[in-house]
C-alpha positions in Angstrom: -16.0 13.5 -5.7 -17.4 16.4 -3.6 -16.9 18.9 -6.5 -19.5 17.3 -8.6 -22.2 16.6 -5.8 -23.7 20.2 -6.3 -24.8 19.1 -9.8 -26.6 16.1 -8.5 -24.9 13.4 -11.0 -27.4 10.7 -12.1 -24.6 8.2 -12.3 -21.3 7.6 -10.5 -19.8 4.4 -11.4 -16.3 2.7 -10.9 -14.6 0.6 -13.6 -11.9 -1.5 -11.9 -8.8 -2.7 -13.9 -6.2 -5.1 -12.8 -3.4 -3.1 -14.2 -4.1 -0.4 -11.9 -5.6 2.1 -14.2 -9.3 2.2 -12.7 -11.7 4.7 -13.7 -14.2 6.8 -11.9 -17.3 8.2 -14.3 -19.6 10.8 -13.0 -22.5 11.7 -15.4 -25.7 13.5 -15.9 -27.3 15.7 -18.6 -24.5 17.9 -19.8 -21.9 16.4 -17.4 -19.6 13.4 -18.3 -16.5 13.3 -16.3 -13.9 10.7 -16.1 -10.9 10.3 -13.8 -8.3 7.8 -13.9 -7.4 6.2 -10.5 -3.9 4.7 -10.2 -4.5 2.5 -7.3 -7.0 -0.4 -6.8 -10.1 0.5 -5.0 -12.6 -2.0 -3.6 -16.2 -1.4 -3.9 -16.8 -0.6 -0.2 -14.2 2.0 -0.2 -15.6 3.7 -3.2 -19.3 3.5 -1.8 -17.9 5.1 1.3 -16.0 8.1 -0.7 -19.4 8.7 -2.5 -21.4 8.7 0.8 -18.7 11.2 2.3 -18.8 13.4 -0.7 -22.6 13.6 -0.5 -22.7 14.3 3.3 -20.1 17.2 2.6 -22.3 18.9 0.4 -25.9 17.9 1.5 -25.6 17.1 5.1 -26.0 13.9 7.3 -27.8 11.1 5.3 -30.0 8.5 6.9 -30.0 4.8 5.6 -33.0 3.2 4.3 -32.4 -0.6 3.6 -34.0 -1.9 0.5 -32.5 -5.4 0.2 -29.6 -7.5 1.4 -27.1 -5.7 -0.9 -28.8 -2.3 -1.6 -29.4 0.6 0.6 -30.7 4.2 0.0 -28.9 7.1 1.7 -31.2 10.1 1.8 -32.2 13.2 3.5 -34.7 16.1 2.6 -32.2 17.4 -0.1 -31.0 14.4 -1.9 -31.5 10.6 -2.4 -28.6 8.5 -3.3 -29.2 4.6 -4.1 -26.3 2.3 -3.7 -26.4 -1.1 -5.3 -23.2 -2.7 -5.9 
């Protein structure tokens, strides 16, 4: 995940598959990468991985609650809206 953060992806999504062939997709203008993940990932673990990757590149993020299930993670360099 961290290798794509410098390109500020517009969309990071997880497609879960019960057969163990889940897929992570990262996209933006001129960027459309897909990686197969051969183990089951839960949404919380996926979100934590995305946040860790962003913090590795952009530094510590503060949490701005939006609603019961939506949070924005941001600092002066980037803003990440997580909504399951």
